[in-house]
C-alpha positions as CSV (number, residue, x, y, z in Angstrom):
1,M,-25.9,-31.5,-3.3
2,N,-24.6,-29.7,0.1
3,T,-21.6,-27.7,-1.0
4,Q,-20.6,-26.7,2.7
5,P,-17.4,-27.7,3.8
6,A,-17.8,-30.1,6.4
7,D,-15.1,-28.5,8.7
8,P,-15.9,-25.5,10.6
9,L,-13.1,-24.4,11.0
10,I,-12.6,-24.1,7.3
11,A,-16.2,-22.8,7.1
12,K,-15.1,-19.8,8.5
13,L,-12.1,-19.5,7.0
14,E,-13.7,-18.8,3.7
15,I,-15.8,-16.3,5.3
16,L,-13.3,-14.7,7.1
17,A,-10.9,-14.9,4.4
18,D,-13.2,-13.0,1.5
19,A,-14.4,-10.6,4.0
20,A,-10.3,-9.5,4.6
21,K,-9.9,-9.1,0.8
22,Y,-10.7,-5.9,0.5
23,D,-8.5,-4.2,3.1
24,A,-5.2,-3.8,0.4
25,S,-3.0,-2.9,3.5
26,C,-1.4,-6.0,4.2
27,A,2.3,-5.9,2.4
28,S,4.9,-6.8,4.7
29,S,7.8,-3.7,5.0
30,G,11.4,-5.6,6.1
31,G,10.5,-5.2,9.6
32,K,12.6,-8.5,11.5
33,R,12.5,-9.8,14.2
34,P,15.2,-12.1,15.6
35,G,15.2,-15.7,15.0
36,A,12.8,-14.8,11.9
37,T,13.2,-17.0,9.1
38,K,15.0,-16.3,6.5
39,G,14.5,-16.7,3.0
40,G,11.1,-17.1,0.5
41,I,9.1,-20.2,-0.1
42,G,7.4,-21.0,-3.1
43,S,3.2,-19.4,-4.3
44,V,1.0,-20.6,-2.8
45,T,-3.1,-20.6,-3.4
46,G,-5.5,-20.8,-1.0
47,A,-8.7,-19.3,1.4
48,G,-6.9,-16.4,3.2
49,I,-3.7,-16.7,1.8
50,C,-2.3,-13.7,-0.3
51,H,1.3,-12.6,-1.2
52,A,3.2,-9.5,-0.3
53,Y,6.7,-8.3,-1.4
54,T,9.8,-7.2,0.7
55,P,12.2,-4.3,0.0
56,D,15.0,-7.1,-0.9
57,G,12.3,-8.4,-3.7
58,R,11.1,-11.4,-2.0
59,C,7.4,-12.6,-2.6
60,I,6.0,-14.5,1.1
61,S,2.9,-15.4,1.3
62,L,0.3,-14.0,4.5
63,L,-3.0,-15.7,6.1
64,K,-4.9,-12.6,5.5
65,I,-8.6,-12.9,7.7
66,L,-11.1,-11.2,10.0
67,L,-11.2,-12.3,13.1
68,T,-15.1,-11.7,12.8
69,N,-17.2,-10.0,10.1
70,F,-19.7,-9.0,12.7
71,C,-20.3,-5.7,13.3
72,I,-21.8,-2.8,15.0
73,Y,-20.2,0.0,12.5
74,D,-22.4,0.7,9.4
75,C,-19.8,1.4,6.9
76,A,-21.5,2.2,3.7
77,Y,-18.3,1.0,1.7
78,C,-17.6,-2.2,4.0
79,V,-19.1,-5.8,3.5
80,S,-19.2,-6.7,6.5
81,R,-21.2,-3.4,7.8
82,R,-24.6,-4.5,10.3
83,S,-27.0,-3.4,7.3
84,S,-25.1,-6.2,5.1
85,N,-26.4,-9.3,4.4
86,V,-24.3,-11.8,4.5
87,R,-22.9,-14.7,6.1
88,R,-21.5,-14.1,9.7
89,A,-18.7,-15.9,11.7
90,R,-16.1,-15.7,14.3
91,F,-12.5,-16.9,15.3
92,T,-12.0,-18.0,18.2
93,V,-8.5,-16.4,19.2
94,E,-7.3,-20.0,20.0
95,E,-8.4,-20.6,16.3
96,V,-6.8,-18.5,14.6
97,V,-3.5,-19.2,16.5
98,T,-4.0,-22.9,15.5
99,L,-4.7,-21.7,12.1
100,T,-1.7,-19.6,12.0
101,L,1.0,-22.4,13.5
102,D,-0.5,-24.8,11.2
103,L,-0.4,-23.2,8.2
104,Y,3.5,-21.6,8.7
105,R,4.5,-25.3,10.0
106,R,3.3,-26.8,6.3
107,N,5.4,-23.4,4.6
108,C,2.1,-22.2,2.7
109,I,1.9,-18.8,4.6
110,E,5.2,-16.8,6.2
111,G,2.9,-14.3,8.0
112,L,-0.5,-13.3,9.4
113,F,-2.4,-10.5,8.6
114,L,-5.4,-10.0,10.8
115,S,-8.6,-7.4,11.1
116,S,-12.0,-7.8,12.2
117,G,-15.1,-6.3,12.7
118,I,-16.5,-4.4,15.7
119,A,-18.1,-7.6,16.9
120,R,-19.1,-5.5,20.8
121,S,-16.7,-3.0,21.5
122,E,-13.6,-1.4,19.9
123,D,-11.5,-2.7,22.9
124,D,-12.9,-5.7,23.6
125,T,-12.2,-6.9,19.6
126,M,-8.8,-5.0,20.0
127,A,-7.5,-7.0,23.0
128,D,-8.8,-9.9,21.5
129,M,-6.3,-9.2,18.4
130,V,-4.0,-8.9,20.9
131,R,-4.3,-11.9,22.4
132,V,-3.6,-13.8,19.1
133,A,-0.2,-11.9,19.0
134,K,0.5,-12.7,22.3
135,S,0.3,-16.1,22.4
136,L,1.6,-16.9,18.7
137,R,4.4,-14.7,20.5
138,L,5.2,-15.8,23.6
139,D,3.1,-19.5,23.8
140,H,4.3,-21.0,20.8
141,G,7.7,-19.2,20.1
142,Y,6.2,-17.9,16.7
143,R,8.8,-15.3,14.8
144,G,6.8,-15.1,11.4
145,Y,5.3,-11.7,10.2
146,I,2.2,-10.3,12.2
147,H,0.5,-7.2,10.9
148,L,-2.3,-6.0,13.5
149,K,-5.5,-3.6,11.9
150,T,-5.2,-1.3,15.2
151,I,-9.1,-0.1,15.9
152,P,-10.1,2.9,16.1
153,G,-11.2,4.3,19.6
154,A,-9.3,1.2,20.6
155,S,-7.5,2.4,24.5
156,D,-4.3,3.5,24.2
157,D,-3.0,0.5,26.4
158,L,-4.2,-2.2,24.5
159,I,-2.5,0.0,20.9
160,A,0.9,-0.3,23.0
161,E,0.6,-3.7,23.9
162,A,-0.1,-5.0,20.4
163,G,2.8,-3.3,18.8
164,L,5.0,-5.3,20.9
165,Y,3.8,-8.2,19.6
166,A,3.3,-7.1,15.9
167,D,5.9,-6.6,13.6
168,R,3.0,-4.0,11.7
169,L,0.2,-1.7,13.2
170,S,-2.1,0.2,10.9
171,M,-4.9,2.1,11.0
172,N,-7.1,3.1,7.6
173,I,-8.2,6.3,7.0
174,E,-10.5,4.9,4.6
175,L,-11.1,8.6,2.7
176,A,-9.5,11.7,1.8
177,K,-12.2,14.1,3.1
178,E,-13.9,14.3,6.3
179,E,-16.9,15.2,5.1
180,T,-17.6,12.0,2.9
181,L,-15.9,9.4,6.2
182,A,-18.9,11.2,8.3
183,T,-21.5,10.2,5.8
184,L,-20.4,7.0,4.9
185,A,-18.9,5.7,7.8
186,P,-21.0,8.0,10.5
187,E,-19.5,5.9,13.5
188,K,-15.9,6.7,12.2
189,S,-14.2,10.1,12.8
190,S,-11.5,11.2,11.0
191,R,-10.2,12.8,14.3
192,G,-10.6,9.5,16.0
193,I,-8.2,7.8,13.2
194,K,-5.8,10.6,13.4
195,R,-5.4,10.4,17.0
196,G,-5.0,6.8,16.4
197,M,-2.2,7.4,14.6
198,A,-0.1,9.7,16.5
199,V,-0.4,7.0,18.9
200,T,1.4,4.7,17.5
201,R,3.9,7.1,16.2
202,G,4.4,8.2,19.5
203,L,5.3,4.7,20.8
204,I,7.1,3.9,18.1
205,D,9.2,7.0,18.2
206,E,10.0,6.0,22.0
207,A,11.0,2.8,20.8
208,A,13.9,4.0,19.0
209,D,15.2,5.6,22.1
210,E,16.1,2.2,23.2
211,P,17.6,0.0,20.5
212,K,16.9,-3.2,23.0
213,R,13.0,-2.6,22.7
214,K,11.0,-3.5,19.5
215,F,7.6,-1.8,19.2
216,A,6.4,-2.4,15.8
217,P,9.8,-2.1,13.9
218,A,8.3,-2.6,10.4
219,G,5.9,0.7,11.1
220,Q,2.7,2.0,10.1
221,S,0.4,2.0,7.7
222,T,-2.8,3.2,6.0
223,Q,-5.4,2.5,3.2
224,M,-7.8,4.9,1.4
225,I,-10.5,3.7,-0.5
226,V,-10.5,5.4,-4.3
227,G,-13.4,6.3,-6.2
228,A,-16.3,5.6,-3.2
229,D,-17.3,9.4,-3.2
230,A,-16.3,12.4,-5.7
231,S,-12.7,13.1,-3.9
232,S,-10.3,13.9,-7.1
233,D,-6.3,12.1,-7.8
234,L,-5.4,15.6,-6.2
235,D,-7.7,15.5,-3.0
236,I,-6.0,11.8,-2.1
237,M,-2.6,12.6,-2.8
238,E,-2.6,16.0,-0.1
239,T,-4.3,13.5,2.3
240,S,-1.4,10.9,1.7
241,A,1.5,13.6,1.8
242,T,-0.3,15.1,5.0
243,L,-0.1,11.6,6.3
244,Y,3.2,10.8,5.6
245,A,4.5,14.4,7.0
246,A,2.1,14.2,10.5
247,Y,3.0,10.6,10.7
248,Q,6.1,9.0,9.4
249,L,3.5,6.3,7.8
250,K,5.7,3.6,5.8
251,R,2.9,3.2,2.9
252,V,-0.2,4.6,2.0
253,Y,-2.1,2.2,-0.3
254,Y,-4.9,2.8,-2.4
255,A,-7.6,0.8,-3.0
256,A,-9.8,0.8,-6.3
257,F,-13.4,0.7,-4.9
258,T,-15.3,-2.1,-6.2
259,P,-19.2,-2.8,-5.6
260,N,-19.4,-6.5,-3.5
261,G,-22.0,-8.5,-3.8
262,H,-24.0,-6.7,-1.0
263,P,-23.6,-3.2,-2.1
264,S,-24.5,0.1,-0.6
265,S,-27.7,2.2,-2.2
266,I,-25.6,5.4,-1.9
267,L,-22.5,4.1,-3.8
268,P,-21.2,3.7,-7.2
269,T,-22.3,0.8,-9.1
270,K,-19.3,0.3,-11.5
271,P,-16.0,0.0,-10.2
272,V,-13.0,1.6,-10.3
273,E,-10.5,1.8,-13.1
274,L,-7.5,-0.4,-11.7
275,V,-5.5,2.4,-13.8
276,R,-6.5,4.9,-11.3
277,E,-5.3,3.0,-8.2
278,H,-1.9,2.4,-9.9
279,R,-1.6,6.1,-11.3
280,L,-1.7,6.7,-7.3
281,Y,0.7,4.5,-6.5
282,Q,3.0,5.8,-9.2
283,S,2.5,9.2,-7.8
284,D,3.0,8.1,-4.3
285,W,6.5,6.5,-5.3
286,L,7.9,10.2,-7.5
287,L,7.1,12.0,-4.0
288,K,8.5,9.5,-1.8
289,H,11.9,8.2,-4.0
290,Y,12.0,11.2,-7.1
291,E,12.3,14.3,-5.0
292,F,8.9,15.4,-6.7
293,E,6.7,18.2,-5.3
294,L,3.1,18.0,-4.6
295,P,2.4,21.3,-6.5
296,E,4.6,19.5,-9.8
297,L,2.2,16.3,-10.1
298,A,-0.6,18.9,-9.8
299,G,0.6,21.0,-12.3
300,A,0.2,17.5,-14.4
301,M,-3.3,17.0,-13.4
302,D,-6.3,18.1,-15.5
303,D,-9.2,19.2,-13.1
304,G,-6.9,17.6,-10.0
305,M,-7.3,13.8,-12.0
306,L,-4.5,11.8,-13.3
307,D,-3.8,11.1,-17.0
308,L,-4.7,7.6,-17.2
309,S,-3.0,6.7,-20.0
310,I,0.1,7.9,-19.4
311,D,2.7,7.6,-16.0
312,P,2.6,10.9,-14.0
313,K,6.2,11.3,-15.0
314,L,6.0,11.1,-18.3
315,A,2.8,13.5,-17.7
316,W,4.9,16.1,-16.1
317,A,7.5,16.0,-18.3
318,L,5.1,16.6,-21.6
319,R,4.1,19.8,-19.5
320,N,7.4,20.8,-18.8
321,R,8.8,20.5,-22.0
322,G,11.7,23.3,-21.6
323,R,12.9,21.3,-19.0
324,F,14.9,18.9,-21.5
325,P,16.8,17.4,-23.0
326,V,18.8,17.1,-19.9
327,D,22.8,16.4,-20.2
328,I,23.6,12.9,-18.7
329,N,27.3,14.0,-18.2
330,A,26.7,17.6,-16.3
331,A,23.2,17.8,-14.6
332,P,21.8,17.0,-10.9
333,R,20.9,14.1,-9.6
334,E,17.4,16.1,-8.9
335,D,17.0,16.4,-13.0
336,L,17.8,13.2,-13.9
337,L,15.1,11.8,-11.7
338,R,12.4,13.4,-14.1
339,I,13.6,11.7,-17.4
340,P,10.7,9.7,-18.1
341,G,12.5,6.2,-18.4
342,L,15.1,6.2,-15.7
343,G,14.5,4.5,-12.3
344,V,16.8,5.4,-9.1
345,T,18.8,2.9,-9.7
346,A,19.9,3.5,-13.3
347,V,20.0,7.5,-12.3
348,D,22.3,6.6,-9.0
349,R,24.3,4.1,-11.0
350,L,24.7,7.2,-14.2
351,I,26.3,9.6,-11.2
352,A,28.5,6.9,-10.5
353,A,29.8,6.0,-13.7
354,R,30.0,9.8,-14.6
355,R,32.8,10.8,-11.7
356,H,35.1,8.5,-13.6
357,A,34.5,9.3,-17.2
358,R,32.2,11.2,-19.5
359,L,29.2,9.1,-20.8
360,R,28.0,8.2,-24.4
361,Y,25.0,7.0,-25.4
362,A,25.6,3.7,-25.3
363,D,26.7,3.6,-21.4
364,V,23.5,5.6,-20.5
365,A,21.9,2.4,-22.7
366,R,23.9,-0.1,-20.7
367,L,23.3,1.1,-16.8
368,A,20.1,2.1,-17.7
369,G,18.6,-0.9,-19.4
370,A,16.6,0.6,-21.6
371,V,16.5,4.3,-23.3
372,R,13.6,4.3,-25.8
373,R,10.9,6.4,-23.3
374,A,14.6,8.6,-21.9
375,R,16.1,9.1,-25.2
376,A,13.9,12.4,-26.2
377,F,14.5,14.0,-23.0
378,F,18.6,13.7,-22.4
379,T,21.6,14.5,-24.1
380,T,25.2,12.6,-24.4
381,D,28.0,14.0,-26.5
382,D,27.3,11.8,-29.4
383,H,23.2,12.1,-28.8
384,H,21.5,14.7,-29.3
385,P,17.3,14.2,-29.7
386,G,17.4,17.0,-32.6
387,P,14.4,19.7,-33.0
388,Q,12.3,19.8,-30.0
389,L,8.7,17.4,-30.7
390,D,6.1,18.7,-30.1
391,A,4.4,17.0,-27.1
392,E,1.7,15.7,-28.7
393,V,3.2,14.1,-31.2
394,L,6.0,12.7,-28.5
395,R,3.0,11.6,-26.3
396,A,2.0,9.3,-29.1
397,R,5.3,8.0,-30.0
398,L,6.0,6.8,-26.0
399,T,1.9,5.8,-25.1
400,P,1.8,2.3,-26.0
401,P,-1.8,1.6,-28.0
402,P,-4.6,0.6,-25.3
403,A,-5.1,-3.5,-25.8
404,Q,-0.6,-3.2,-24.6
405,L,-1.6,-0.6,-21.9
406,T,-0.1,-2.9,-18.4
407,L,-0.6,-1.7,-15.0
408,F,2.8,-3.0,-13.9
């Protein structure tokens, strides 16, 4: 029995959506274009449709595809590499435009994430991607979200044009160590990738000085693969910190390595635990929103690796028991943010409330939502955790059994 889709466009969609699923850096980040549709839509499923979250918590749906999975590069970690024995396909510019508009009008998607293999040259591929975005915006008045994956080595002029039509641009750094990238992706160079990021950053900064000019209003992002090489979690976080500082990235995404159906012989044969990816995201969040410094997180690691059984803030707190308990009514914001179980919103509520009255335990519980994890690390006038518990005893009390350990 022939199980192939009768429609050639659907056949292409199945191939090129499947190839795109390995790229994690597709969440939109609040870049708003004039006239963009407001409000979310319900969850949908289908080839090429992924879900992302905006800063206000809305779940939106994106058409996530490659323009083509033909590629002249031979990156060992990529299912589309030239030595991979996969089915190949290529969309035309017009097909991507038609597919995007059709799904958008049917309320199946709210945006497009478009990446591509390098079929002929970097400039040819980038030019086709720009033509997709330009046609959507100018020929069809499309106001939905567009994320374009820029191509390392593409001309500065093409990157400059891409940002006129895309809400976000991204270029994947791929791996934390330059020497590993040279081994696993011999046609790519860390220097070339960083140069591309610098060009995008400069164009974003230029546009910021001209209020009426829009250039990639949702900024730029990147992705690192976790576990494809021997890079430690500390190596990965050091690279992330450098990228954030140098290029003011909106996000660094972490993708746990998973062997695909066409594996390279020089890569691991087993997938990386997803919890490792999750711990990296948590660490990233601590650096960006909780006023942690990288040396602090490094001090809570063993041999540069995060503890997979507990979150990194709890791991840090257990190794710094001398910093606790913290007085809820007197401690600075920096110290309150280091209390396990208290998020940024809860801390800001506590600080606002204590300006008017001294807070008691019940007030903390009401404002923070839940204090089971936090109560051993703070004091109020009516709450004192008592004798300093041994870190291992406290860890055992606060660590869920393996069966209850969840990623989110």
